[in-house]
N, C-alpha and C positions, 0 to 999 in steps of 0.2 A: 712147887707145882701149883699151889693155890693162887700165887701171884700171877703166874703165867696164864692160868685159866681166866683170871679177871681181865687181863689186857686184851685177850682175843675179841671179846664183844665190842670193845672200844674201836678197834680197827674196822670191824664190820660196820659199825655205826658211821664212821668217817667215810667209808666208801659209798654208803647209801646216800649221804648228804651231797657228795660230789655228783652222783648220778642225777639227783633231783635238780641240782644247779644247772647241769647240762641240759636236762629236759626243759627247764624254765627258759634258758637262753634260746634253745631251738624253737620253743613255742612263741617267744617274742619275735624271732626272725620270720617265723611262719606267718604270724599275725601281720607283720609289716609287709611281707610279700603279698599276702592276700589283699591287704588294704590298697597297696600300690596297683595291683592288677584290677581291683574293683574300680579304681579311679581312672585308669587309662582309657577305657572305652568312651567315657563322658568327654574326656579331653579331645579324643579323636573326633567324636561327633561334633564338638564345638568348633574344632578346626575345619572340619568338612563344611559345616554350616557357614562359617565365616568365609571360606573360600567360595562357596556357592553365591553368597551375597556379593562378594567382590566381582565375581564373573557376571552376575545379573546386573550389578551396578555399572559394569563396563559395557554391557550390551544395551542397556536401556537408552543411553544418549543416542546411539545409532538408530534404535527403533523410533525414538521420539523425533529425530531429524527426518526419518523416512516418512513418518506420519505427517509432519509439518510440511514436507515437500509435496506430498500427495494433496494436502489441503490447499496449498498454494497453487498447484497445477489446476485443481478444480476451480478455484476463484478466477484464475487467468482464462481458463476455458470458457467460463460463464461470461466474463467481461468481453472476450472475443466474440462470443455469440451475440451479445447485446449490440456490440458495434456493427456486426454484420447485418443484424436485423434492422438497425437504424439506417445503415447505408442503403439497404434494400428499399426501405420505405422512401428515402430521399430520391433514389433513382426512379422509383415508380411514380412519385409525385411530380417528377419533371423539373425539380429545382436543382441548382448547382450543388454538388457534393464533393467531399474531399477525395482527391484523386482524379476528378474529372479533367479531361484535357481543356486547356484554356481556349482552344480553337472552337469549342462548342458553346462558349459563353452566350452567344446570341441565339442559340437554338433551344433554350429551356422554355418551360411552361410560363415563366415570368415575363417572357418577351425579351426584347433587346435591352441591355443595360444602358445606363446614362452615358452620354457621349464623353462626359468628363471621367477620366480614369486617374485615380490618385496613385502617384508613383513615389516609392521610397525604397528602403533597403530592409532586408530580413537577414539577421545573423543566424547562420546554421553551422554549428560546430566551429565557431570562431571565424567563419568565412562570410563576408557580406555578399548577398545575392540581391539582384533587382527584384522588387515586388510590385505587383499591380493590384489595386483594389477596384473591383467593379461594383457599382451601386445600381440597384433596381428600384425605381421610383414609380409609385402609383398614386394618383390624385395629389401630387405634390408632397407625398410622404415616402421616405425611404423605407422599403419593406424587406430588402435582402441585400447582403453584402458578401462578396466572394473575393478572397485574397489568393493571388496566384504567384507562384515562384517556379522558375524554370519550366514554364509551360503547363503547369498543373495546379489545380486548386489545393491549397494546403489548409485553408480555414474558411468556414462559412458562419454567417450570423443571420439567423432568421428573425426578422423584426416585425413580421406581419401581425402578430398578436398585439404587440405594443403600438404599432401604427394604427390599428383599428380603434384604439382608445383615444387617439389624438383628435382634436377638433379639426373638421375638414377645412382645407384651405379655401380661401375666397376665390371666386371665379376670376379669370383674367379680364372678363368684360366689365367687371365692376371696379374701375380704376380708383374710385373714391374710397373703396374699402381696403385697398392694398396698403401694406405697411409703408410709411413714408419716413425718409431719413432726415427730414427737416426738423430742426430743433435739437438734434443729437450731435454730440461732438466726438463720440467714440462708439465702436460697435458693441461694447459691453452693455451700455445703457440701452442701446437699441434692442439688443437680444432679450434683455430682461423685461422690456416693455412689451415686445411682441413674441415672447417665447412660445406661446400657443400656436403661432403661425409657422413655426419652423421646427424641423426635426431635432436639430442640435445647434450649438453655437457656430460651428463651421459654416453651416448653411446660411445662418443669419448674417455672419460676417461677409460671406461672398455677396449676398444680396445687398448689404449695406454699401460696400465699395462699388458694386456694379451700378448702383443707383445714385451715385454722386456723394456718398459719404466720405468724410475726410477725417 
């Protein structure tokens, strides 16, 4: 009986140890579960933040392109306004302007153009068109040029400010003061010698040959 009485407490001690082990295991799993749950919201927030950044990044290029398009439209509108104002000023001043009918060339404030009309071709989109250049001359100096294609002015060159700085041409009555082709063998030397008397080389060359130059 004494031996049996001593064995009973040992069985009770073994059962208590097992219970403690089970509680420890449960506590460990509970801790892991709590830790996992505590980390999950942060991960979800990070994922949401990343997704938001991706969406924003995908939207930004479109917004940037839209802003760039609006800026370009504003620049083009300003350029168009400047051209319209410049065209309006030209029309009001009475000089040839881009878009003016070629038939009105002799009705500008500059008077009638020179009787000599330079003819050549103008390439437009790979197609050759006949082009005519009208020159307006005042006091022997070219002051304005208008280039026409298909019956309309496509280009103008205002030379009035430049012509005003040139030395006035000698009067026709003073023949002794006129440029002479004597002593010259080519128009190049003639032009460089009398360059202040001509607007450009072409004018000097025409004068050279029309006055006996060879």
